[in-house]
C-alpha positions in Angstrom: -24.8 -12.4 38.2 -26.3 -9.4 35.9 -23.0 -9.8 33.9 -23.6 -13.3 33.1 -27.0 -12.9 32.0 -25.9 -9.9 30.0 -22.9 -12.1 28.5 -25.4 -15.3 28.0 -27.9 -12.4 25.8 -25.2 -11.6 23.7 -24.4 -15.0 22.8 -27.7 -16.3 21.9 -27.9 -14.2 18.5 -24.9 -16.7 17.3 -26.6 -19.7 15.8 -28.8 -17.4 14.2 -26.3 -15.9 12.6 -24.2 -18.9 11.7 -27.3 -20.1 9.9 -28.7 -16.9 7.8 -27.4 -17.4 4.5 -27.7 -14.2 3.3 -25.4 -12.9 5.8 -21.5 -12.9 4.2 -18.5 -14.6 6.4 -17.6 -11.0 7.1 -20.5 -9.4 8.4 -20.1 -12.9 10.7 -16.4 -11.6 12.1 -17.9 -8.0 11.9 -20.2 -9.7 14.7 -17.6 -11.7 16.5 -15.4 -9.1 16.7 -18.1 -6.5 18.3 -19.5 -9.6 20.5 -15.3 -9.9 21.3 -15.4 -6.0 22.2 -18.5 -6.7 24.8 -16.7 -9.7 26.6 -13.8 -7.6 26.8 -16.2 -4.7 28.4 -17.5 -6.8 30.8 -14.7 -8.6 32.3 -13.3 -4.7 33.2 -16.5 -4.3 34.2 -16.3 -7.8 37.0 -12.8 -7.2 37.8 -13.5 -3.3 38.9 -16.0 -4.6 40.6 -14.7 -7.4 42.4 -12.2 -5.3 43.3 -14.1 -2.5 45.2 -15.9 -5.6 47.4 -12.9 -7.1 48.2 -15.3 -10.3 48.1 -14.1 -12.3 45.5 -17.7 -12.9 44.2 -16.9 -12.1 40.4 -14.4 -15.0 40.6 -16.8 -17.6 38.9 -18.2 -14.7 36.7 -15.1 -14.5 35.6 -14.1 -18.0 35.0 -18.1 -18.1 32.9 -16.7 -14.9 30.9 -13.4 -17.1 30.2 -15.3 -20.1 29.2 -17.5 -18.1 26.9 -14.3 -16.2 25.1 -12.4 -19.6 24.3 -15.6 -20.3 22.5 -15.8 -17.7 20.5 -12.5 -17.7 19.8 -13.0 -21.5 17.9 -16.0 -20.0 16.7 -13.8 -17.0 15.4 -11.2 -19.9 13.7 -14.0 -21.9 12.0 -15.1 -18.5 10.6 -11.5 -18.2 9.1 -11.3 -21.9 8.6 -14.3 -21.5 6.3 -13.6 -18.6 4.2 -10.1 -19.9 3.8 -12.1 -23.1 1.8 -14.8 -21.4 0.6 -12.1 -19.3 -1.8 -10.2 -22.5 -2.4 -13.4 -24.1 -3.8 -14.4 -20.9 -6.1 -10.4 -20.8 -7.2 -10.6 -24.5 -8.2 -13.7 -24.1 -9.8 -12.8 -21.1 -11.9 -9.3 -23.0 -13.0 -11.5 -26.1 -14.1 -13.6 -23.6 -16.2 -10.9 -22.0 -17.8 -9.2 -25.6 -18.8 -12.5 -26.8 -20.0 -12.5 -23.8 -22.1 -9.1 -23.8 -23.2 -9.6 -27.6 -24.0 -13.1 -27.3 -26.1 -11.4 -24.3 -27.9 -8.3 -25.9 -29.1 -10.5 -29.0 -30.1 -12.5 -26.6 -32.2 -9.5 -25.5 -33.6 -9.9 -21.8 -32.3 -7.7 -18.7 -31.5 -6.3 -19.7 -28.0 -5.0 -16.1 -27.4 -8.4 -14.9 -27.9 -9.7 -16.5 -25.0 -10.9 -14.3 -22.5 -10.0 -14.5 -18.7 -12.7 -16.7 -16.9 -14.9 -14.8 -14.6 -14.8 -16.3 -10.7 -17.4 -18.3 -9.9 -19.7 -17.3 -6.9 -19.3 -18.6 -3.2 -22.3 -20.5 -1.4 -24.5 -23.2 -2.0 -26.3 -23.4 -5.2 -30.1 -22.0 -5.3 -32.7 -24.5 -6.1 -33.5 -25.1 -9.2 -36.2 -23.7 -11.0 -37.9 -25.1 -14.2 -36.0 -24.0 -17.3 -38.6 -20.9 -18.8 -37.6 -18.3 -21.6 -39.2 -15.8 -19.7 -37.5 -13.1 -17.1 -38.4 -13.8 -13.7 -39.8 -11.3 -11.6 -37.1 -8.3 -10.7 -34.2 -9.7 -12.5 -32.6 -8.2 -15.8 -34.7 -5.8 -17.9 -34.9 -7.1 -21.5 -33.9 -4.6 -24.3 -35.7 -3.4 -26.8 -36.1 -6.3 -29.9 -34.7 -8.7 -27.4 -38.0 -11.1 -26.8 -39.1 -10.9 -30.2 -35.5 -12.2 -31.2 -35.5 -14.8 -29.2 -39.0 -15.9 -30.1 -37.3 -15.7 -33.8 -34.9 -18.2 -33.1 -36.1 -20.7 -31.1 -39.0 -20.9 -33.7 -36.5 -21.6 -36.4 -35.2 -24.5 -34.2 -38.5 -26.0 -33.5 -38.5 -26.5 -37.4 -35.6 -28.3 -37.1 -33.4 -25.6 -39.6 -30.4 -26.5 -36.7 -27.7 -24.2 -38.8 -30.4 -20.9 -39.6 -31.2 -21.1 -35.6 -27.4 -21.9 -34.5 -26.4 -18.7 -36.3 -29.6 -16.9 -34.9 -28.7 -18.0 -31.4 -25.3 -16.9 -31.9 -26.3 -13.6 -32.9 -28.5 -13.2 -30.0 -25.8 -14.2 -27.2 -23.0 -11.6 -28.9 -25.9 -8.5 -29.2 -27.4 -9.3 -25.7 -24.6 -10.1 -23.4 -26.0 -10.5 -20.1 -29.7 -10.5 -20.8 -32.2 -12.6 -19.5 -32.5 -15.1 -22.0 -28.8 -15.2 -22.6 -28.4 -18.4 -20.9 -31.2 -19.9 -22.6 -30.0 -18.8 -25.8 -26.3 -20.1 -25.2 -28.4 -23.7 -24.2 -30.1 -23.7 -27.3 -27.5 -22.7 -29.4 -25.7 -25.8 -27.9 -28.5 -28.2 -28.8 -28.3 -26.5 -32.5 -24.8 -27.8 -32.8 -25.1 -31.1 -31.0 -27.7 -32.1 -33.9 -25.5 -30.6 -36.5 -22.4 -33.2 -35.2 -20.3 -29.8 -34.4 -19.5 -32.1 -30.9 -16.7 -29.4 -29.5 -18.5 -26.1 -30.4 -21.9 -27.3 -29.0 -20.1 -28.3 -25.8 -18.3 -24.9 -25.5 -22.0 -23.1 -25.7 -23.0 -25.3 -22.8 -19.8 -24.0 -20.9 -21.2 -20.4 -21.7 -24.7 -21.7 -20.5 -23.2 -22.7 -16.9 -20.7 -20.3 -16.5 -22.4 -17.3 -17.4 -25.3 -18.2 -14.3 -24.3 -21.5 -12.4 -27.4 -20.5 -10.4 -29.7 -19.7 -13.4 -32.9 -22.1 -14.3 -30.4 -24.1 -17.3 -27.3 -24.2 -15.5 -27.8 -28.3 -14.2 -28.7 -28.9 -17.7 -26.4 -27.2 -19.2 -22.8 -28.8 -17.2 -24.6 -32.2 -17.4 -24.6 -31.9 -21.5 -21.1 -30.5 -20.6 -20.0 -33.7 -19.1 -21.7 -35.5 -21.8 -20.1 -33.6 -25.0 -16.6 -34.3 -23.2 -17.4 -37.8 -22.7 -18.4 -37.8 -26.6 -14.9 -35.9 -27.2 -13.0 -38.7 -25.5 -12.1 -36.3 -22.5 -12.7 -38.9 -20.0 -10.9 -37.8 -16.8 -12.7 -34.2 -17.6 -15.8 -35.4 -18.6 -16.4 -37.2 -14.8 -14.8 -34.6 -13.1 -17.9 -32.1 -14.9 -20.4 -34.9 -14.4 -19.8 -35.8 -10.5 -20.2 -31.4 -10.8 -23.7 -31.7 -11.4 -24.8 -34.2 -8.5 -22.9 -31.9 -6.1 -24.4 -28.6 -7.0 -27.5 -29.6 -7.9 -28.1 -32.8 -6.3 -31.8 -34.7 -6.1 -32.6 -33.2 -9.4 -33.4 -35.0 -12.9 -29.8 -33.7 -13.9 -28.3 -35.5 -11.4 -29.5 -38.8 -11.7 -28.6 -38.5 -15.8 -25.1 -37.5 -15.0 -24.8 -40.5 -12.3 -25.9 -42.9 -14.7 -23.5 -41.1 -17.3 -20.6 -41.4 -15.0 -21.5 -45.5 -14.5 -21.5 -45.9 -17.9 -17.9 -44.2 -18.1 -16.4 -46.0 -15.8 -15.8 -43.0 -13.5 -14.1 -43.7 -9.9 
């Protein structure tokens, strides 16, 4: 009975462990390995106790332990399958982003050999979308000296509808502050300026950079939406449908997802 109670107690953390999004698959597999070791130790204890008593009283306990171990084996298999599936999703998403960037560079007449390798997309469920804001979140990357002033200047020019100058300022900003807290917003605004100038391929690439630079960022849903709409305007129907579908998959329930759904209906996406 003591062994059964201990075995049941060992199983209690498993549901919480599976539901804890902050815990990685590697952590889960490590926990499963430790739990399996505890079960093996219990089996040895029960076998030893049963032999000493010579009564076979440990038989039901061992059967129960076998059932627990079978459930543990099934859970381990599910964790491994989930890890494999997640890796495939990341690889597929990364390949799609790389293919879209290649096509956009080709359409814009850029140097295909100069395209940098596509960084792998992060796994897991997208974080809740926060309202777009030009100020960095608490605890986020720190701004460099002059970064806020340069961004404000570019945004001010964009507000004055001087799209060419704004595009140049925003491009300089993204090249100067490669991974700052305002970089995603700058890429997105540059896409808006280029769209106003009628440079659809270049604007699509700016939206792509805004999204791929931080898929969980505040501007990511709208950037992905704008990318899909730009691809549609460029006559890239299948790519546009795939991209627009991703908006609803990654960021369900928001305004960008609803707009993406409407755009898909207009394109006749299947």
